[in-house]
Wavefront OBJ file of the C-alpha trace (Angstrom):
o trace
v 38.541 13.825 -20.502
v 39.104 11.110 -23.772
v 35.987 10.857 -24.336
v 35.146 14.500 -24.756
v 37.848 14.574 -27.194
v 36.383 11.982 -29.009
v 32.925 13.715 -29.235
v 34.633 17.203 -30.086
v 36.515 15.335 -32.850
v 33.547 13.696 -34.514
v 31.957 17.482 -34.049
v 34.609 18.798 -35.493
v 33.927 15.944 -38.644
v 31.160 16.656 -38.699
v 31.553 20.822 -39.380
v 33.953 19.821 -41.919
v 31.890 17.274 -43.977
v 29.498 20.054 -44.751
v 31.922 22.687 -46.412
v 32.028 22.965 -49.401
v 28.825 20.647 -50.303
v 28.607 21.767 -54.161
v 30.046 18.706 -55.584
v 30.133 15.726 -52.926
v 32.768 12.130 -53.666
v 30.800 9.312 -52.386
v 33.503 8.941 -50.010
v 32.217 11.917 -48.099
v 28.439 11.035 -49.005
v 29.494 8.036 -46.799
v 30.958 9.709 -44.075
v 27.729 10.847 -43.267
v 25.893 7.690 -41.659
v 29.065 6.839 -40.728
v 29.649 9.964 -38.680
v 25.536 9.218 -37.412
v 26.362 6.110 -36.043
v 29.602 7.052 -34.452
v 28.002 9.523 -33.061
v 25.031 7.875 -31.462
v 27.374 4.679 -30.244
v 29.344 7.356 -28.135
v 26.387 9.183 -27.070
v 25.445 5.122 -25.941
v 28.706 4.044 -24.199
v 30.483 6.447 -23.658
v 29.347 9.426 -20.797
v 31.159 12.705 -21.389
v 30.756 14.926 -18.276
v 30.828 18.193 -20.848
v 30.148 16.774 -23.941
v 27.350 19.691 -24.109
v 29.849 21.822 -24.131
v 31.787 20.705 -26.664
v 28.482 20.414 -29.023
v 27.936 24.154 -28.021
v 31.714 25.122 -29.318
v 31.126 22.982 -32.671
v 27.889 24.768 -32.699
v 29.886 28.719 -31.726
v 32.745 27.337 -34.863
v 29.759 26.701 -37.378
v 28.024 30.166 -36.650
v 31.478 32.058 -37.038
v 32.099 30.536 -40.368
v 28.099 31.256 -41.427
v 29.412 34.986 -40.169
v 32.183 34.735 -43.430
v 30.657 32.517 -45.463
v 26.782 32.116 -45.329
v 25.658 29.102 -47.222
v 28.887 27.432 -46.202
v 28.283 27.765 -42.584
v 24.595 27.397 -42.687
v 25.701 23.562 -44.573
v 28.149 22.873 -41.973
v 25.795 23.562 -39.039
v 22.743 21.228 -40.891
v 25.716 18.437 -41.085
v 26.547 19.016 -37.602
v 23.427 19.133 -36.285
v 21.970 15.751 -38.548
v 25.007 13.703 -38.165
v 26.603 14.460 -35.027
v 24.015 16.446 -32.515
v 20.893 14.167 -33.424
v 22.448 10.726 -33.152
v 24.671 11.764 -29.939
v 21.748 13.245 -28.096
v 19.344 10.016 -28.872
v 22.086 7.782 -27.633
v 22.316 9.653 -24.659
v 18.998 9.192 -23.945
v 18.965 6.139 -24.456
v 21.942 5.446 -22.120
v 20.020 7.154 -19.750
v 17.157 5.201 -19.790
v 19.095 2.227 -19.454
v 20.656 3.218 -16.303
v 16.938 3.905 -14.888
v 15.893 0.473 -16.055
v 19.240 -0.754 -14.321
v 18.058 1.436 -10.745
v 14.737 0.507 -11.143
v 15.430 -3.489 -11.239
v 18.061 -3.150 -8.278
v 15.486 -1.234 -6.200
v 12.704 -4.350 -7.338
v 15.654 -6.353 -6.094
v 16.070 -4.227 -2.183
v 12.800 -4.139 -1.687
v 12.451 -7.843 -1.863
v 15.336 -8.655 0.135
v 13.845 -5.812 2.710
v 10.164 -7.669 2.542
v 12.079 -11.317 2.743
v 13.960 -10.082 6.143
v 10.769 -8.689 7.540
v 8.860 -12.062 6.788
v 12.130 -13.786 8.395
v 12.292 -11.512 11.378
v 8.390 -11.957 11.945
v 8.783 -16.428 11.762
v 11.566 -15.808 14.003
v 9.447 -13.832 16.429
v 6.867 -15.981 16.069
v 9.044 -18.920 17.147
v 10.297 -16.855 20.203
v 6.327 -16.841 20.831
v 5.756 -20.116 20.388
v 8.618 -21.014 23.352
v 7.213 -18.731 25.968
v 3.738 -20.606 25.038
v 5.753 -23.533 25.935
v 7.207 -22.360 29.005
v 4.095 -21.642 30.383
v 1.952 -24.520 29.345
v 5.155 -27.224 30.444
v 6.488 -24.870 33.418
v 2.708 -24.893 34.778
v 2.909 -29.043 34.899
v 6.694 -28.909 36.010
v 5.273 -26.631 39.056
v 2.725 -29.389 39.520
v 5.433 -32.457 38.967
v 7.656 -30.218 41.822
v 4.703 -30.132 44.159
v 3.315 -33.769 44.248
v 6.699 -34.922 44.616
v 7.239 -32.401 47.584
v 4.105 -34.030 48.998
v 5.138 -37.570 48.480
v 8.834 -36.950 50.392
v 6.717 -35.605 53.612
v 4.386 -38.772 53.386
v 6.889 -41.445 52.378
v 7.510 -44.378 54.906
v 10.939 -45.262 53.857
v 13.699 -43.540 53.334
v 14.534 -44.256 49.902
v 11.245 -43.717 48.660
v 11.568 -40.057 50.473
v 14.977 -39.229 49.037
v 13.637 -40.730 45.659
v 10.933 -37.794 46.264
v 12.962 -35.472 46.803
v 15.545 -35.996 43.774
v 12.391 -35.760 41.539
v 11.164 -32.794 43.088
v 14.951 -31.184 42.926
v 15.167 -32.261 39.316
v 11.186 -30.960 38.750
v 12.619 -27.363 39.824
v 15.587 -27.436 37.756
v 13.961 -27.771 34.763
v 11.764 -25.100 35.452
v 14.403 -22.313 36.103
v 16.646 -23.890 33.087
v 13.579 -23.498 31.155
v 12.228 -20.427 32.183
v 16.845 -19.138 31.314
v 16.318 -20.248 27.894
v 13.388 -19.043 27.229
v 14.197 -15.385 28.822
v 17.078 -15.538 26.434
v 15.105 -16.152 23.503
v 11.982 -13.815 24.044
v 12.518 -10.190 22.434
v 11.183 -7.043 23.375
v 8.885 -6.278 25.959
v 6.678 -8.953 27.602
v 2.756 -9.001 25.811
v 0.180 -7.434 28.146
v -2.377 -10.117 27.476
v -3.118 -12.257 30.003
v -1.562 -15.470 29.611
v -4.619 -18.078 29.297
v -6.650 -15.929 28.163
v -9.697 -17.410 25.869
v -10.594 -16.767 23.122
v -14.326 -15.866 24.634
v -12.352 -13.769 27.146
v -10.466 -11.763 23.708
v -13.524 -11.451 21.437
v -15.626 -9.421 24.709
v -12.408 -7.898 25.795
v -12.381 -6.501 22.000
v -16.253 -5.937 22.018
v -15.451 -3.756 25.216
v -12.947 -1.896 23.626
v -15.985 -0.682 21.107
v -14.994 -3.339 18.232
v -18.129 -5.106 16.564
v -17.495 -8.721 16.746
v -19.457 -11.859 16.783
v -18.311 -14.951 18.109
v -19.849 -18.668 16.875
v -18.530 -21.757 18.021
v -19.429 -24.946 17.038
v -18.256 -28.665 17.285
v -16.650 -30.052 20.175
v -16.315 -27.323 23.592
v -13.563 -29.485 25.384
v -10.572 -27.613 25.815
v -7.813 -27.660 23.318
v -4.001 -28.796 23.680
v -2.407 -25.385 25.546
v -0.079 -24.600 21.917
v -3.096 -25.042 19.578
v -5.006 -22.859 22.054
v -2.551 -20.228 21.367
v -2.317 -20.944 17.884
v -6.240 -20.419 17.635
v -5.664 -17.392 20.146
v -2.557 -15.410 18.153
v -4.490 -15.831 14.710
v -8.068 -14.094 16.060
v -5.813 -11.580 18.205
v -3.989 -10.516 14.807
v -7.395 -10.833 12.873
v -9.090 -8.131 15.262
v -5.807 -6.320 15.033
v -6.442 -5.644 11.199
v -9.867 -5.221 11.387
v -9.857 -2.543 14.120
v -6.630 -0.907 11.322
v -8.283 -1.073 8.356
v -11.516 -1.423 8.772
v -12.174 -0.413 11.829
v -16.186 -0.200 11.851
v -16.758 -3.125 10.512
v -18.477 -5.412 11.783
v -16.203 -9.033 12.683
v -16.936 -12.471 12.810
v -15.458 -15.055 14.142
v -16.313 -18.903 13.304
v -14.327 -21.413 15.811
v -15.115 -25.020 14.611
v -14.219 -28.147 16.450
v -14.623 -31.674 14.980
v -11.395 -34.295 14.121
v -9.585 -30.565 13.167
v -9.274 -27.078 14.753
v -10.483 -24.401 12.097
v -11.214 -20.754 12.988
v -12.094 -18.134 10.151
v -12.199 -14.339 10.730
v -13.964 -12.446 8.018
v -14.981 -8.644 7.988
v -15.653 -6.159 4.653
v -13.212 -4.241 3.351
v -13.625 -1.329 1.127
v -10.136 -1.888 -0.522
v -7.435 -4.918 -0.101
v -4.844 -3.522 3.317
v -1.299 -2.689 2.143
v 0.488 -5.706 1.356
v -2.607 -7.689 0.668
v -2.935 -8.990 3.915
v 0.497 -10.502 3.636
v 2.259 -8.376 6.481
v 4.751 -9.622 9.723
v 1.719 -10.584 11.606
v 0.365 -12.970 9.298
v 4.147 -14.246 8.249
v 4.737 -14.655 11.671
v 0.997 -16.539 12.292
v 1.773 -18.638 9.075
v 4.954 -19.628 10.256
v 3.361 -20.894 13.790
v 0.490 -22.534 12.665
v 2.869 -24.326 9.678
v 5.074 -25.510 12.782
v 1.779 -26.991 14.299
v 1.327 -28.946 11.251
v -1.377 -26.588 9.687
v -2.469 -24.314 7.098
v -3.471 -20.692 7.416
v -4.856 -18.689 4.222
v -5.957 -14.484 4.078
v -7.068 -12.686 1.426
v -9.641 -10.459 0.145
v -12.915 -12.761 -1.294
v -15.956 -10.672 -2.437
v -15.548 -7.753 -0.855
v -14.347 -9.236 2.834
v -11.031 -9.595 4.118
v -10.702 -13.566 5.333
v -8.112 -15.302 7.745
v -8.627 -19.000 7.964
v -6.445 -20.795 10.118
v -6.726 -25.613 9.849
v -5.317 -26.727 12.678
v -4.783 -30.475 13.772
v -7.089 -31.250 17.070
v -3.751 -32.805 19.148
v 0.086 -30.860 19.231
v 2.158 -32.011 17.247
v 5.090 -31.680 19.778
l 1 2 3 4 5 6 7 8 9 10 11 12 13 14 15 16 17 18 19 20 21 22 23 24 25 26 27 28 29 30 31 32 33 34 35 36 37 38 39 40 41 42 43 44 45 46 47 48 49 50 51 52 53 54 55 56 57 58 59 60 61 62 63 64 65 66 67 68 69 70 71 72 73 74 75 76 77 78 79 80 81 82 83 84 85 86 87 88 89 90 91 92 93 94 95 96 97 98 99 100 101 102 103 104 105 106 107 108 109 110 111 112 113 114 115 116 117 118 119 120 121 122 123 124 125 126 127 128 129 130 131 132 133 134 135 136 137 138 139 140 141 142 143 144 145 146 147 148 149 150 151 152 153 154 155 156 157 158 159 160 161 162 163 164 165 166 167 168 169 170 171 172 173 174 175 176 177 178 179 180 181 182 183 184 185 186 187 188 189 190 191 192 193 194 195 196 197 198 199 200 201 202 203 204 205 206 207 208 209 210 211 212 213 214 215 216 217 218 219 220 221 222 223 224 225 226 227 228 229 230 231 232 233 234 235 236 237 238 239 240 241 242 243 244 245 246 247 248 249 250 251 252 253 254 255 256 257 258 259 260 261 262 263 264 265 266 267 268 269 270 271 272 273 274 275 276 277 278 279 280 281 282 283 284 285 286 287 288 289 290 291 292 293 294 295 296 297 298 299 300 301 302 303 304 305 306 307 308 309 310 311 312 313 314 315 316 317 318 319
């Protein structure tokens, strides 16, 4: 309400200053730029809910003056328009522009925050998958320990040895159960449908049977990799094939797996345009977390018209 009153006062002053302009004193001449500055500042910093109505009412008053005394009314309307209305509109436009810029910046901050949350969720999901892989590998070894302890208990020649073997078997069974319950708490969503011990060769063959033109090339040492490293390589190839099938379904995919003093897997496919997010989606963000935890690095992006995912991992697990 106060802002509207102030605008009305400026409009009336602008009208009055345009009356009887035959011989303007100096103070009335200085009033024009003063009114223009005040009107601009009003529009820039003091939003009025019915500012347009206030200006229109002042214009109607000027029209009434013109109906009685034509040239006095024309001068009043000209003074109102040049010294009040135009500066006020310029100030209001500048305020609205500043508000739009502020809203845009806030939107950018929100989008960045949302992207960080998506990446963090992907990292947490990948950690849960690592825990599940650890359960698969360690659970198998603990089961073997329990089995061998049971055999030792049956063939033990002394009571002391039999009791020690029984205690070892019970400890292995208890550890397996606790590991399974812990991983059950960490696991999110439905259980994966992929075979738990699927090799990269089997994964590529399954993708080829589904219609994806993919070729696997393997060089270097062919001995089995440590469990966590093997699962990380499997996940890199799986995610890269998923992205290729999604963004370039008919393009040929090349998978190169090299094992020397380290393990390097490279998956490439031609693309017409970069995938949404330039290949930095939540799946690749989770893979980067998994590879980082194992002491490796992961890079992805478009080079020379080909989207490439490259993971380099130490040959031995860092666990």
